[in-house]
C-alpha positions, 0 to 999 in steps of 0.5 A, a space after each residue: 139799448 134795445 137790439 133787433 132780434 129779427 130783420 126781414 124784407 117785406 116788399 119794399 119795407 124793412 121790418 124789424 122786431 126788437 128784443 122788447 117786442 116792438 116792431 118797426 117798419 121802414 120804407 126803403 126810400 125813406 131809409 136811403 134818405 135818412 142814411 147818416 153817412 157823410 155822403 148824405 149829411 156831410 162832414 166837417 174838417 178841422 176848419 169847419 168846412 163842410 164836404 158832402 151832404 149836398 146831394 139828393 134828398 129823395 131816392 125814388 125807386 131805391 130799395 134795400 137789397 140786404 143788410 149786415 149787423 155791425 158790432 152790437 150797435 148798428 145795421 148797415 143796409 145795402 141799397 139798390 143804388 149802390 149806397 152802403 156806407 151809412 151805419 144806422 145805430 139801433 138808437 137812430 133806427 128807434 128814433 126814426 120809427 118814433 118820428 114816423 119818418 
């Protein structure tokens, strides 16, 4: 698993340099929309009922204000709209970059 060696805010983009030399760039609004949090994607109870995940899918003007490395596997971004619950695993971030989202 590749890990970030440097994370920087450049305007409204988040730039990540990975330990394999790759560089990825993400627009803040896209990261907010791609948050894997239960608020964004919902969660299911034991009976299969879904809760959450029915909110907005676009977040115009939202920016990343900070971040925190979580363990040795994820980044938690702080967004200007107060959202900060989605954990972006390193693999998930690399997949987002590959998809060009």
